[in-house]
PyMOL Python script that loads the backbone (N, CA, C, O; Angstrom):
from pymol import cmd

cmd.read_pdbstr("""\
ATOM      1  N   MET A   1      -0.839  -0.485 -12.005  1.00  0.00           N
ATOM      2  CA  MET A   1      -1.751  -1.496 -11.544  1.00  0.00           C
ATOM      3  C   MET A   1      -3.194  -1.006 -11.645  1.00  0.00           C
ATOM      4  O   MET A   1      -4.089  -1.754 -12.039  1.00  0.00           O
ATOM      5  N   CYS A   2      -3.405   0.244 -11.288  1.00  0.00           N
ATOM      6  CA  CYS A   2      -4.760   0.790 -11.360  1.00  0.00           C
ATOM      7  C   CYS A   2      -5.228   0.889 -12.812  1.00  0.00           C
ATOM      8  O   CYS A   2      -6.394   0.629 -13.108  1.00  0.00           O
ATOM      9  N   GLY A   3      -4.329   1.261 -13.707  1.00  0.00           N
ATOM     10  CA  GLY A   3      -4.686   1.336 -15.124  1.00  0.00           C
ATOM     11  C   GLY A   3      -5.005  -0.033 -15.696  1.00  0.00           C
ATOM     12  O   GLY A   3      -5.936  -0.179 -16.489  1.00  0.00           O
ATOM     13  N   TYR A   4      -4.238  -1.034 -15.296  1.00  0.00           N
ATOM     14  CA  TYR A   4      -4.507  -2.399 -15.750  1.00  0.00           C
ATOM     15  C   TYR A   4      -5.877  -2.866 -15.273  1.00  0.00           C
ATOM     16  O   TYR A   4      -6.625  -3.486 -16.030  1.00  0.00           O
ATOM     17  N   THR A   5      -6.203  -2.569 -14.022  1.00  0.00           N
ATOM     18  CA  THR A   5      -7.497  -2.970 -13.480  1.00  0.00           C
ATOM     19  C   THR A   5      -8.628  -2.237 -14.193  1.00  0.00           C
ATOM     20  O   THR A   5      -9.675  -2.827 -14.459  1.00  0.00           O
ATOM     21  N   ALA A   6      -8.430  -0.961 -14.504  1.00  0.00           N
ATOM     22  CA  ALA A   6      -9.446  -0.211 -15.244  1.00  0.00           C
ATOM     23  C   ALA A   6      -9.650  -0.816 -16.630  1.00  0.00           C
ATOM     24  O   ALA A   6     -10.786  -0.951 -17.086  1.00  0.00           O
ATOM     25  N   ASP A   7      -8.564  -1.179 -17.299  1.00  0.00           N
ATOM     26  CA  ASP A   7      -8.682  -1.814 -18.615  1.00  0.00           C
ATOM     27  C   ASP A   7      -9.368  -3.172 -18.513  1.00  0.00           C
ATOM     28  O   ASP A   7     -10.175  -3.534 -19.368  1.00  0.00           O
ATOM     29  N   LEU A   8      -9.044  -3.914 -17.467  1.00  0.00           N
ATOM     30  CA  LEU A   8      -9.625  -5.228 -17.276  1.00  0.00           C
ATOM     31  C   LEU A   8     -11.134  -5.147 -17.040  1.00  0.00           C
ATOM     32  O   LEU A   8     -11.897  -5.958 -17.565  1.00  0.00           O
ATOM     33  N   MET A   9     -11.555  -4.162 -16.246  1.00  0.00           N
ATOM     34  CA  MET A   9     -12.980  -3.998 -15.960  1.00  0.00           C
ATOM     35  C   MET A   9     -13.718  -3.244 -17.062  1.00  0.00           C
ATOM     36  O   MET A   9     -14.941  -3.331 -17.171  1.00  0.00           O
ATOM     37  N   GLY A  10     -12.972  -2.508 -17.875  1.00  0.00           N
ATOM     38  CA  GLY A  10     -13.588  -1.787 -18.978  1.00  0.00           C
ATOM     39  C   GLY A  10     -14.170  -0.443 -18.602  1.00  0.00           C
ATOM     40  O   GLY A  10     -14.912   0.144 -19.391  1.00  0.00           O
ATOM     41  N   SER A  11     -13.859   0.060 -17.428  1.00  0.00           N
ATOM     42  CA  SER A  11     -14.344   1.380 -17.026  1.00  0.00           C
ATOM     43  C   SER A  11     -13.382   1.986 -16.009  1.00  0.00           C
ATOM     44  O   SER A  11     -12.595   1.269 -15.391  1.00  0.00           O
ATOM     45  N   PRO A  12     -13.443   3.303 -15.833  1.00  0.00           N
ATOM     46  CA  PRO A  12     -12.562   3.950 -14.854  1.00  0.00           C
ATOM     47  C   PRO A  12     -12.835   3.502 -13.415  1.00  0.00           C
ATOM     48  O   PRO A  12     -11.992   3.680 -12.536  1.00  0.00           O
ATOM     49  N   LYS A  13     -13.992   2.932 -13.185  1.00  0.00           N
ATOM     50  CA  LYS A  13     -14.330   2.465 -11.843  1.00  0.00           C
ATOM     51  C   LYS A  13     -13.325   1.426 -11.353  1.00  0.00           C
ATOM     52  O   LYS A  13     -13.051   1.349 -10.155  1.00  0.00           O
ATOM     53  N   GLY A  14     -12.783   0.639 -12.251  1.00  0.00           N
ATOM     54  CA  GLY A  14     -11.801  -0.375 -11.867  1.00  0.00           C
ATOM     55  C   GLY A  14     -10.543   0.232 -11.291  1.00  0.00           C
ATOM     56  O   GLY A  14      -9.989  -0.295 -10.326  1.00  0.00           O
ATOM     57  N   GLY A  15     -10.079   1.334 -11.865  1.00  0.00           N
ATOM     58  CA  GLY A  15      -8.894   2.015 -11.342  1.00  0.00           C
ATOM     59  C   GLY A  15      -9.126   2.585  -9.957  1.00  0.00           C
ATOM     60  O   GLY A  15      -8.249   2.529  -9.096  1.00  0.00           O
ATOM     61  N   ILE A  16     -10.305   3.130  -9.750  1.00  0.00           N
ATOM     62  CA  ILE A  16     -10.638   3.702  -8.444  1.00  0.00           C
ATOM     63  C   ILE A  16     -10.727   2.600  -7.392  1.00  0.00           C
ATOM     64  O   ILE A  16     -10.248   2.767  -6.271  1.00  0.00           O
ATOM     65  N   LEU A  17     -11.341   1.474  -7.755  1.00  0.00           N
ATOM     66  CA  LEU A  17     -11.434   0.357  -6.818  1.00  0.00           C
ATOM     67  C   LEU A  17     -10.053  -0.222  -6.500  1.00  0.00           C
ATOM     68  O   LEU A  17      -9.787  -0.603  -5.361  1.00  0.00           O
ATOM     69  N   ALA A  18      -9.185  -0.287  -7.495  1.00  0.00           N
ATOM     70  CA  ALA A  18      -7.836  -0.789  -7.259  1.00  0.00           C
ATOM     71  C   ALA A  18      -7.063   0.153  -6.335  1.00  0.00           C
ATOM     72  O   ALA A  18      -6.345  -0.303  -5.445  1.00  0.00           O
ATOM     73  N   ALA A  19      -7.206   1.448  -6.540  1.00  0.00           N
ATOM     74  CA  ALA A  19      -6.538   2.420  -5.673  1.00  0.00           C
ATOM     75  C   ALA A  19      -7.063   2.317  -4.249  1.00  0.00           C
ATOM     76  O   ALA A  19      -6.287   2.401  -3.297  1.00  0.00           O
ATOM     77  N   ALA A  20      -8.357   2.139  -4.091  1.00  0.00           N
ATOM     78  CA  ALA A  20      -8.934   1.994  -2.753  1.00  0.00           C
ATOM     79  C   ALA A  20      -8.428   0.714  -2.091  1.00  0.00           C
ATOM     80  O   ALA A  20      -8.136   0.705  -0.895  1.00  0.00           O
ATOM     81  N   GLY A  21      -8.326  -0.353  -2.860  1.00  0.00           N
ATOM     82  CA  GLY A  21      -7.820  -1.613  -2.314  1.00  0.00           C
ATOM     83  C   GLY A  21      -6.366  -1.505  -1.896  1.00  0.00           C
ATOM     84  O   GLY A  21      -5.980  -2.011  -0.842  1.00  0.00           O
ATOM     85  N   LEU A  22      -5.557  -0.849  -2.717  1.00  0.00           N
ATOM     86  CA  LEU A  22      -4.148  -0.660  -2.361  1.00  0.00           C
ATOM     87  C   LEU A  22      -3.999   0.184  -1.102  1.00  0.00           C
ATOM     88  O   LEU A  22      -3.162  -0.110  -0.249  1.00  0.00           O
ATOM     89  N   SER A  23      -4.803   1.225  -0.985  1.00  0.00           N
ATOM     90  CA  SER A  23      -4.755   2.062   0.214  1.00  0.00           C
ATOM     91  C   SER A  23      -5.203   1.288   1.439  1.00  0.00           C
ATOM     92  O   SER A  23      -4.641   1.450   2.522  1.00  0.00           O
ATOM     93  N   ALA A  24      -6.209   0.452   1.272  1.00  0.00           N
ATOM     94  CA  ALA A  24      -6.721  -0.330   2.401  1.00  0.00           C
ATOM     95  C   ALA A  24      -5.676  -1.316   2.905  1.00  0.00           C
ATOM     96  O   ALA A  24      -5.679  -1.668   4.085  1.00  0.00           O
ATOM     97  N   VAL A  25      -4.780  -1.768   2.025  1.00  0.00           N
ATOM     98  CA  VAL A  25      -3.725  -2.695   2.433  1.00  0.00           C
ATOM     99  C   VAL A  25      -2.488  -1.946   2.923  1.00  0.00           C
ATOM    100  O   VAL A  25      -1.838  -2.386   3.871  1.00  0.00           O
ATOM    101  N   THR A  26      -2.161  -0.834   2.298  1.00  0.00           N
ATOM    102  CA  THR A  26      -0.930  -0.116   2.589  1.00  0.00           C
ATOM    103  C   THR A  26      -0.930   0.523   3.977  1.00  0.00           C
ATOM    104  O   THR A  26       0.061   0.423   4.699  1.00  0.00           O
ATOM    105  N   VAL A  27      -2.004   1.163   4.350  1.00  0.00           N
ATOM    106  CA  VAL A  27      -2.042   1.869   5.632  1.00  0.00           C
ATOM    107  C   VAL A  27      -1.869   0.908   6.816  1.00  0.00           C
ATOM    108  O   VAL A  27      -1.042   1.191   7.683  1.00  0.00           O
ATOM    109  N   PRO A  28      -2.598  -0.206   6.903  1.00  0.00           N
ATOM    110  CA  PRO A  28      -2.351  -1.125   8.018  1.00  0.00           C
ATOM    111  C   PRO A  28      -0.941  -1.728   8.010  1.00  0.00           C
ATOM    112  O   PRO A  28      -0.354  -1.944   9.071  1.00  0.00           O
ATOM    113  N   MET A  29      -0.401  -1.998   6.825  1.00  0.00           N
ATOM    114  CA  MET A  29       0.956  -2.542   6.753  1.00  0.00           C
ATOM    115  C   MET A  29       1.976  -1.518   7.260  1.00  0.00           C
ATOM    116  O   MET A  29       2.935  -1.886   7.939  1.00  0.00           O
ATOM    117  N   TYR A  30       1.781  -0.257   6.941  1.00  0.00           N
ATOM    118  CA  TYR A  30       2.667   0.794   7.440  1.00  0.00           C
ATOM    119  C   TYR A  30       2.593   0.871   8.967  1.00  0.00           C
ATOM    120  O   TYR A  30       3.622   0.967   9.637  1.00  0.00           O
ATOM    121  N   LEU A  31       1.389   0.830   9.507  1.00  0.00           N
ATOM    122  CA  LEU A  31       1.234   0.895  10.958  1.00  0.00           C
ATOM    123  C   LEU A  31       1.855  -0.327  11.643  1.00  0.00           C
ATOM    124  O   LEU A  31       2.443  -0.208  12.718  1.00  0.00           O
ATOM    125  N   LEU A  32       1.725  -1.487  11.024  1.00  0.00           N
ATOM    126  CA  LEU A  32       2.358  -2.690  11.570  1.00  0.00           C
ATOM    127  C   LEU A  32       3.877  -2.558  11.549  1.00  0.00           C
ATOM    128  O   LEU A  32       4.551  -2.934  12.508  1.00  0.00           O
ATOM    129  N   HIS A  33       4.406  -2.030  10.468  1.00  0.00           N
ATOM    130  CA  HIS A  33       5.852  -1.823  10.369  1.00  0.00           C
ATOM    131  C   HIS A  33       6.329  -0.862  11.451  1.00  0.00           C
ATOM    132  O   HIS A  33       7.359  -1.105  12.080  1.00  0.00           O
ATOM    133  N   ARG A  34       5.602   0.213  11.674  1.00  0.00           N
ATOM    134  CA  ARG A  34       5.967   1.176  12.710  1.00  0.00           C
ATOM    135  C   ARG A  34       5.957   0.528  14.089  1.00  0.00           C
ATOM    136  O   ARG A  34       6.790   0.847  14.936  1.00  0.00           O
ATOM    137  N   LYS A  35       5.013  -0.383  14.311  1.00  0.00           N
ATOM    138  CA  LYS A  35       4.921  -1.053  15.606  1.00  0.00           C
ATOM    139  C   LYS A  35       6.075  -2.032  15.803  1.00  0.00           C
ATOM    140  O   LYS A  35       6.623  -2.131  16.900  1.00  0.00           O
ATOM    141  N   LEU A  36       6.444  -2.753  14.750  1.00  0.00           N
ATOM    142  CA  LEU A  36       7.480  -3.773  14.858  1.00  0.00           C
ATOM    143  C   LEU A  36       8.893  -3.200  14.833  1.00  0.00           C
ATOM    144  O   LEU A  36       9.791  -3.744  15.476  1.00  0.00           O
ATOM    145  N   ALA A  37       9.098  -2.120  14.106  1.00  0.00           N
ATOM    146  CA  ALA A  37      10.435  -1.540  13.968  1.00  0.00           C
ATOM    147  C   ALA A  37      10.705  -0.588  15.131  1.00  0.00           C
ATOM    148  O   ALA A  37      10.001   0.406  15.311  1.00  0.00           O
ATOM    149  N   ARG A  38      11.712  -0.898  15.899  1.00  0.00           N
ATOM    150  CA  ARG A  38      12.102  -0.024  17.000  1.00  0.00           C
ATOM    151  C   ARG A  38      13.107   0.994  16.488  1.00  0.00           C
ATOM    152  O   ARG A  38      13.838   0.745  15.530  1.00  0.00           O
ATOM    153  N   HIS A  39      13.125   2.123  17.133  1.00  0.00           N
ATOM    154  CA  HIS A  39      14.044   3.182  16.730  1.00  0.00           C
ATOM    155  C   HIS A  39      15.491   2.726  16.846  1.00  0.00           C
ATOM    156  O   HIS A  39      16.328   3.091  16.020  1.00  0.00           O
ATOM    157  N   GLU A  40      15.788   1.932  17.864  1.00  0.00           N
ATOM    158  CA  GLU A  40      17.167   1.482  18.064  1.00  0.00           C
ATOM    159  C   GLU A  40      17.634   0.574  16.934  1.00  0.00           C
ATOM    160  O   GLU A  40      18.807   0.598  16.563  1.00  0.00           O
ATOM    161  N   THR A  41      16.733  -0.219  16.391  1.00  0.00           N
ATOM    162  CA  THR A  41      17.120  -1.143  15.317  1.00  0.00           C
ATOM    163  C   THR A  41      17.248  -0.427  13.980  1.00  0.00           C
ATOM    164  O   THR A  41      17.851  -0.962  13.049  1.00  0.00           O
ATOM    165  N   MET A  42      16.695   0.764  13.872  1.00  0.00           N
ATOM    166  CA  MET A  42      16.743   1.499  12.610  1.00  0.00           C
ATOM    167  C   MET A  42      17.997   2.363  12.488  1.00  0.00           C
ATOM    168  O   MET A  42      18.282   2.882  11.409  1.00  0.00           O
ATOM    169  N   LEU A  43      18.753   2.525  13.583  1.00  0.00           N
ATOM    170  CA  LEU A  43      19.951   3.351  13.540  1.00  0.00           C
ATOM    171  C   LEU A  43      21.085   2.618  12.834  1.00  0.00           C
ATOM    172  O   LEU A  43      21.244   1.406  12.975  1.00  0.00           O
ATOM    173  N   ALA A  44      21.859   3.366  12.083  1.00  0.00           N
ATOM    174  CA  ALA A  44      23.028   2.786  11.421  1.00  0.00           C
ATOM    175  C   ALA A  44      24.130   2.537  12.444  1.00  0.00           C
ATOM    176  O   ALA A  44      24.408   3.380  13.297  1.00  0.00           O
ATOM    177  N   ARG A  45      24.735   1.394  12.345  1.00  0.00           N
ATOM    178  CA  ARG A  45      25.821   1.067  13.262  1.00  0.00           C
ATOM    179  C   ARG A  45      27.141   1.046  12.495  1.00  0.00           C
ATOM    180  O   ARG A  45      27.211   0.556  11.367  1.00  0.00           O
ATOM    181  N   PRO A  46      28.184   1.585  13.124  1.00  0.00           N
ATOM    182  CA  PRO A  46      29.479   1.620  12.423  1.00  0.00           C
ATOM    183  C   PRO A  46      30.133   0.260  12.314  1.00  0.00           C
ATOM    184  O   PRO A  46      31.222   0.143  11.751  1.00  0.00           O
TER     185      PRO A  46
END
""", "prot")
cmd.dss("prot")
cmd.show_as("cartoon", "prot")
cmd.util.cbc("prot")
cmd.orient("prot")
């Protein structure tokens, strides 16, 4: 995805911006998942 964005923008700056955007979305989503997922629900049940 970052390479495609760099090609689309025509410079390496596009790849860096895409990586920053992905990180900006990924970290809050991970924290939200951690908040919503309880340890009890993550255990395997027989």
